[in-house]
C-alpha positions in Angstrom: 100.2 245.8 -110.7 100.2 242.4 -110.4 96.7 240.6 -109.9 95.6 236.7 -109.1 92.5 235.7 -110.5 90.4 232.4 -109.0 87.0 231.7 -108.6 84.6 229.1 -107.9 85.9 227.7 -104.9 82.7 226.0 -103.7 84.0 225.4 -100.3 82.1 222.7 -98.8 81.0 220.8 -101.6 81.4 216.9 -101.9 82.1 214.9 -104.8 79.3 212.2 -104.8 79.5 212.2 -101.4 83.2 212.1 -100.9 84.2 215.1 -98.4 86.8 217.5 -100.4 87.3 220.0 -97.4 90.9 218.6 -96.9 91.7 218.9 -100.5 90.0 222.5 -100.6 91.8 223.4 -97.7 95.3 222.2 -99.4 94.4 224.2 -102.7 93.6 227.5 -101.2 96.7 227.3 -98.9 98.6 226.7 -102.2 96.7 229.9 -103.9 97.8 232.2 -100.7 101.4 231.0 -100.7 101.8 231.5 -104.4 100.3 235.0 -104.1 102.7 235.8 -101.2 105.7 234.1 -103.0 104.8 236.0 -106.3 104.2 239.3 -104.6 100.7 239.8 -105.9 98.9 243.2 -105.2 95.5 242.2 -105.7 93.9 238.8 -105.0 90.5 237.8 -106.7 88.1 235.7 -106.1 85.2 235.9 -108.6 82.1 234.2 -107.0 81.0 231.0 -105.7 83.4 231.0 -102.8 81.1 228.9 -100.8 78.8 226.1 -101.9 75.8 227.3 -100.5 74.3 230.2 -98.8 74.5 229.0 -95.1 78.3 227.4 -95.4 79.8 224.8 -92.9 82.0 226.0 -90.1 85.1 224.5 -91.7 84.5 226.3 -95.2 84.3 229.7 -93.3 87.5 228.8 -91.4 89.5 228.2 -94.6 88.2 231.3 -96.1 89.0 233.4 -93.1 92.4 231.9 -92.6 93.1 232.7 -96.3 92.0 236.2 -95.9 94.2 236.8 -92.6 97.4 235.6 -94.4 96.4 237.8 -97.4 95.9 240.8 -95.2 99.2 239.9 -93.0 101.0 240.0 -96.4 99.6 243.4 -97.4 97.9 241.8 -100.5 94.6 243.7 -101.2 91.5 241.1 -101.5 88.3 241.2 -103.4 85.5 238.4 -103.2 82.5 238.8 -105.0 79.3 236.6 -104.3 78.1 234.1 -107.0 74.9 232.1 -107.5 76.0 229.9 -104.8 76.4 232.5 -102.3 74.2 234.3 -100.4 75.0 237.8 -101.6 73.3 239.5 -98.4 75.2 237.4 -96.0 78.3 238.2 -97.9 78.1 241.7 -98.1 77.0 242.0 -94.2 80.7 241.3 -93.5 82.1 244.7 -95.6 81.6 247.0 -92.8 83.7 244.8 -90.1 86.5 243.9 -92.5 89.8 245.3 -92.0 91.5 247.5 -94.5 92.5 246.0 -97.9 89.8 243.6 -97.6 86.4 244.1 -99.6 83.3 241.5 -100.0 80.8 242.4 -102.5 77.4 240.8 -102.6 74.7 243.5 -103.5 74.1 245.8 -106.0 74.8 248.9 -103.7 78.2 250.0 -105.0 78.1 248.5 -108.7 79.2 252.0 -109.9 81.4 252.9 -107.3 85.2 251.0 -107.9 87.8 250.0 -105.4 90.3 252.4 -105.9 94.0 250.8 -105.9 97.2 252.7 -106.8 100.6 251.8 -108.5 103.6 253.7 -109.9 101.5 254.3 -112.8 98.4 255.9 -111.2 95.1 254.7 -110.5 93.7 251.3 -111.1 89.8 251.3 -110.6 88.3 247.7 -109.6 84.4 247.4 -110.3 82.6 244.1 -108.4 79.8 242.6 -110.1 78.1 240.0 -107.8 76.0 237.4 -109.4 72.9 239.7 -110.5 69.8 237.7 -110.3 67.2 239.4 -112.5 64.3 238.8 -110.3 65.9 240.5 -107.5 67.8 243.4 -109.2 65.7 244.0 -112.4 63.7 246.4 -110.5 66.4 248.4 -108.5 68.4 248.8 -111.9 65.6 249.6 -113.9 64.5 252.8 -112.1 61.1 253.9 -113.2 60.3 250.8 -115.7 61.9 247.3 -114.7 64.6 245.9 -116.9 63.8 243.0 -119.1 63.8 239.9 -117.1 67.3 238.6 -118.3 70.8 238.1 -117.3 72.1 240.3 -120.2 69.7 243.3 -119.3 70.7 243.9 -115.8 74.5 243.0 -116.7 74.3 245.5 -119.5 72.6 248.2 -117.3 75.3 247.6 -114.8 78.3 248.0 -117.5 76.5 251.0 -118.6 76.6 252.5 -115.0 80.4 251.4 -115.0 81.2 253.1 -118.0 79.4 256.6 -116.8 81.7 256.5 -113.7 85.0 255.7 -115.8 84.2 258.6 -118.0 83.7 261.2 -115.3 86.9 259.7 -113.8 88.9 260.1 -116.6 89.0 256.6 -118.0 91.9 255.3 -116.0 93.0 251.5 -116.1 90.2 249.4 -115.1 89.3 245.9 -114.0 85.9 244.5 -113.9 85.0 241.3 -111.5 82.0 239.5 -112.2 80.1 236.2 -112.0 77.9 235.3 -115.2 77.3 233.2 -118.1 79.4 235.0 -120.7 79.4 233.9 -124.4 80.9 234.6 -127.6 80.5 232.9 -130.8 81.1 229.2 -130.2 79.6 227.8 -127.0 81.8 228.1 -123.9 82.8 224.8 -122.2 80.3 224.1 -119.6 80.6 221.4 -116.8 77.9 219.3 -115.0 78.6 221.0 -111.7 77.6 224.4 -112.8 74.2 225.2 -111.6 72.0 226.5 -114.5 71.5 230.1 -113.9 67.9 229.9 -115.9 66.2 228.4 -118.9 67.1 228.5 -122.3 69.2 231.6 -123.6 67.9 233.9 -120.9 70.9 233.2 -118.7 73.7 234.0 -121.2 75.4 237.5 -121.4 77.4 238.5 -125.0 80.9 239.3 -124.1 80.6 242.4 -126.4 78.6 244.0 -123.7 82.0 244.4 -122.1 83.3 246.5 -124.9 87.1 246.6 -125.3 87.8 249.6 -122.7 88.6 247.1 -119.7 92.1 246.1 -119.0 91.1 242.7 -117.7 87.6 241.2 -116.9 87.8 238.5 -114.3 85.1 236.0 -114.5 83.6 233.5 -112.3 80.7 230.6 -112.9 82.2 228.3 -115.3 84.5 225.7 -114.1 86.8 224.9 -117.1 89.4 227.7 -117.6 88.7 229.7 -120.7 89.0 232.9 -122.5 85.5 234.5 -123.9 86.3 236.5 -127.1 88.8 238.7 -126.0 92.2 237.6 -124.6 91.5 239.8 -121.7 87.8 238.4 -120.7 88.8 235.1 -118.9 87.5 232.4 -116.6 89.9 231.2 -114.1 87.8 227.7 -113.6 87.0 226.0 -110.2 89.7 225.2 -107.7 88.9 221.6 -107.8 87.1 219.3 -110.2 83.7 218.9 -109.2 81.9 216.5 -111.4 83.3 213.4 -113.8 82.6 215.8 -116.6 85.7 217.7 -115.7 87.9 214.5 -115.6 90.2 215.8 -118.3 90.2 219.6 -117.2 93.4 220.9 -115.5 92.6 223.1 -112.9 94.4 226.7 -112.6 94.5 230.0 -111.5 95.7 233.3 -113.4 98.1 235.7 -112.5 97.9 239.0 -114.5 100.8 241.9 -114.6 98.9 245.1 -115.4 101.7 247.8 -116.7 101.5 251.5 -117.5 98.3 252.7 -119.6 98.0 251.8 -123.0 100.4 248.8 -122.7 99.4 245.1 -123.1 98.9 243.0 -119.7 100.8 239.8 -119.3 98.9 236.6 -118.2 100.0 233.5 -116.8 98.1 230.0 -116.2 99.0 228.0 -113.5 98.0 224.5 -112.4 96.6 223.6 -109.2 97.3 220.1 -108.0 94.4 218.0 -107.3 93.9 215.4 -104.7 93.7 212.5 -107.1 93.3 212.0 -110.9 90.0 211.4 -112.2 88.8 208.7 -114.8 85.5 207.6 -116.3 85.6 203.9 -117.2 83.3 202.0 -119.3 82.8 197.8 -119.9 82.0 194.8 -119.0 83.0 193.5 -115.3 85.5 191.4 -116.8 87.0 194.4 -118.4 86.9 196.7 -115.3 88.3 194.0 -112.9 91.2 193.4 -115.2 94.7 194.7 -115.2 93.8 196.8 -118.4 92.7 199.4 -115.7 95.3 198.9 -113.2 96.8 202.5 -113.3 92.9 203.9 -112.6 92.7 202.2 -109.4 93.5 205.1 -107.1 91.8 207.5 -109.3 88.3 209.0 -108.4 86.3 206.9 -111.0 83.0 206.7 -112.6 82.0 203.1 -113.3 79.7 202.4 -116.2 79.2 198.2 -116.4 77.9 197.3 -119.8 76.1 193.9 -119.6 73.2 192.2 -120.8 72.0 191.6 -117.2 72.7 192.9 -113.8 76.0 191.4 -112.3 75.8 189.7 -108.9 77.3 192.0 -106.6 78.4 194.5 -108.8 78.8 197.3 -106.2 80.8 195.1 -103.7 83.0 194.0 -106.3 83.8 196.9 -108.0 84.6 198.7 -104.6 86.9 195.7 -103.9 89.1 196.9 -106.7 88.4 200.7 -106.9 88.4 202.4 -103.5 87.8 205.5 -104.8 84.7 204.6 -107.2 82.3 207.5 -106.5 79.9 206.6 -109.2 78.7 203.2 -110.2 75.9 202.7 -112.8 74.7 199.5 -115.0 73.8 199.9 -118.6 72.3 196.9 -120.3 73.6 195.8 -123.6 70.0 193.8 -124.2 68.2 195.2 -127.6 65.6 197.3 -126.7 62.6 197.9 -129.0 62.9 201.6 -130.3 59.3 201.7 -131.1 58.3 201.0 -127.4 57.5 204.2 -125.3 60.4 205.0 -122.8 60.2 207.0 -119.5 63.9 208.2 -119.3 63.9 212.2 -118.8 67.4 212.5 -118.6 69.2 214.8 -120.3 65.8 216.5 -121.4 64.5 220.0 -120.4 62.2 219.9 -117.3 59.7 221.9 -119.2 59.5 219.7 -122.0 58.9 216.7 -119.8 56.3 218.5 -117.8 54.5 219.5 -121.0 54.8 215.9 -122.4 53.1 214.5 -119.2 50.1 217.1 -119.3 49.8 216.5 -122.9 49.6 212.5 -122.1 46.8 213.2 -119.8 44.7 215.0 -122.2 45.7 218.7 -120.6 46.2 221.4 -123.5 49.0 223.7 -122.7 48.7 227.1 -123.6 52.5 228.2 -124.9 51.9 232.1 -123.7 50.2 231.3 -120.5 50.7 228.2 -118.8 54.1 227.6 -120.2 55.3 231.0 -119.0 53.7 230.3 -115.5 55.3 226.9 -115.4 58.9 228.6 -116.4 58.4 231.2 -113.5 57.8 228.6 -110.8 60.7 226.1 -112.2 63.1 229.0 -112.0 62.1 230.2 -108.4 62.4 226.7 -107.0 66.0 226.5 -108.8 66.9 229.6 -107.4 66.2 228.5 -103.7 68.2 225.4 -103.9 
């Protein structure tokens, strides 16, 4: 059985205000064409199909066209909800979809696999959409709610899956998930990924998946990478969605699943991007010189380093770099490091709030006040 693993399409997303809808349409068309040409049996989209809970009509058309073409080619398709999607909205489509297409956005069927078959027998496909602890820990916990963490809810879901596999005789199995899975060294993250929560509560150890699954297709992280085991993989995002991804190749994975007990084969294939991406830093004289002639047609982030703000900075840069999507000024003037600073960039939001309250004379209790602030912050982030 041959699988194609992709994720994090974020259909409808822009790049610093620049529409990427045409590039997304082209990239999805390429994936579908490759799936048909390579005679793929199962097409997997591991979450964040859309960039927002209520997608634009153009984003819906891209997905609808892709699913229709795959179905006409007799390629099974499984899509799961990510943290950007609305799981409830996606799951409502499941009852009206044609045969061979599954959209999973809720927890109703976590331990009820999609059963596919090839010449070697059954292949079970377990779909784990994004599991928000606040929404699912009561349902999955039974009589007592689970701990409020992604690790707790994912672990319980995997326990349910393992129990189902044992009943079925442990045939070949695939898990599709959308989570922040870690192993050993910290995974490579991007600015375009939305934090799932605060601190370490968002992470799920790769060891939770054990070593019994033939392949684990993950979504959420935008850089292609394996996590611990070679069979636990992030395919990465469809396109570059932030300048932190300037050096990333975007790709998808083709997996060949053979007879029980045999090693799988994985091929990583590159997705062409609408144009190169560069991050440039220097004085106006340096940036406007021929030293960056090659980068003038790239998507660029420009950091201007001068002692004083240059006259007509934006207009002069735009005239040379037509795809300059981010332009910032960074003063080279010496600053007294002893002076208080109000720059909160790169700091944890709760630390900023705590410092502000302390500056006004308010004592913050770590167990009660900070816990309340954390709860409010995560709920607000979850609604964005």
